[in-house]
C-alpha positions as CSV (number, residue, x, y, z in Angstrom):
1,P,107.7,124.2,95.5
2,S,111.2,122.7,95.3
3,V,111.5,119.3,93.6
4,S,114.2,116.7,93.8
5,I,114.7,113.1,92.7
6,S,116.7,110.6,94.7
7,L,117.3,106.8,94.4
8,V,116.1,105.0,97.5
9,P,117.5,101.5,98.2
10,S,114.8,98.9,98.7
11,S,115.1,96.5,101.6
12,S,112.5,94.1,100.2
13,Q,113.3,94.1,96.5
14,P,116.6,93.2,94.8
15,G,118.0,95.7,92.2
16,P,118.8,99.3,92.1
17,G,116.0,100.6,94.4
18,R,113.2,103.0,93.7
19,L,113.1,106.6,92.5
20,L,111.6,109.1,95.0
21,C,110.3,112.5,94.0
22,S,110.4,114.9,97.0
23,V,108.3,118.0,96.7
24,M,109.0,120.5,99.4
25,D,107.8,123.9,100.7
26,F,104.6,124.5,98.8
27,Y,101.4,126.3,99.8
28,P,98.5,125.8,99.4
29,A,98.3,122.1,100.0
30,A,96.6,121.2,96.7
31,I,99.2,119.7,94.3
32,Q,99.5,117.1,91.6
33,V,102.7,115.0,91.2
34,R,103.1,112.4,88.4
35,W,105.9,110.2,87.2
36,F,106.6,109.6,83.6
37,Q,108.9,107.3,81.6
38,G,109.1,109.1,78.3
39,Q,105.5,110.1,77.6
40,Q,104.0,107.2,79.6
41,E,102.5,107.9,83.0
42,L,103.6,105.4,85.7
43,S,102.0,104.0,88.8
44,V,103.2,105.5,92.1
45,L,103.0,105.3,95.8
46,A,102.5,108.7,97.5
47,T,102.4,109.8,101.1
48,D,99.7,112.2,102.3
49,V,100.5,115.8,102.0
50,V,102.4,116.6,105.2
51,P,102.4,120.1,106.9
52,N,105.8,121.4,107.8
53,G,104.5,123.6,110.6
54,D,105.3,126.9,108.9
55,W,102.2,127.0,106.6
56,T,104.1,125.0,103.9
57,Y,103.7,121.4,102.9
58,Q,105.7,118.5,101.6
59,L,104.9,115.4,99.6
60,L,106.9,112.2,98.7
61,V,106.0,110.2,95.6
62,L,107.7,106.9,95.0
63,L,107.9,105.2,91.7
64,E,106.5,101.6,92.1
65,T,108.8,99.9,89.6
66,P,112.7,100.0,89.7
67,P,114.2,102.3,87.1
68,Q,115.7,100.6,84.0
69,R,119.1,101.6,82.7
70,G,119.1,103.8,79.6
71,L,115.5,105.1,80.1
72,T,114.6,108.7,81.1
73,Y,112.2,109.2,84.0
74,S,110.6,112.5,85.0
75,C,108.7,113.7,88.0
76,Q,106.1,116.4,87.0
77,V,104.6,118.8,89.5
78,E,101.5,121.0,88.9
79,H,100.7,123.6,91.5
80,V,98.8,126.9,91.6
81,S,102.1,128.8,92.4
82,L,103.7,127.6,89.1
83,E,102.9,129.1,85.7
84,Q,103.6,125.8,84.1
85,P,104.3,122.3,85.3
86,L,107.7,121.8,86.8
87,S,109.7,118.7,85.8
88,R,112.8,117.0,87.1
89,H,114.5,114.3,85.1
90,W,116.5,111.2,86.1
């Protein structure tokens, strides 16, 4: 899987927006995606796993709370195709 983090503006909430972890092009569909701030796991909103039409899948996982300046956030992906969890940091 390929993993990227982006900042998505929020139309309903003031502030910097929300962090979105995009996980693309993975197979099989079973996958675990978690957000952390430091060592603490955070609550998220996730889409269903979506088929791309070429036997691969994608998943979007949105952090529920706005990111705070000066803190490190990470999106951690666990998948059978990975030898160890894959993390991206913000």
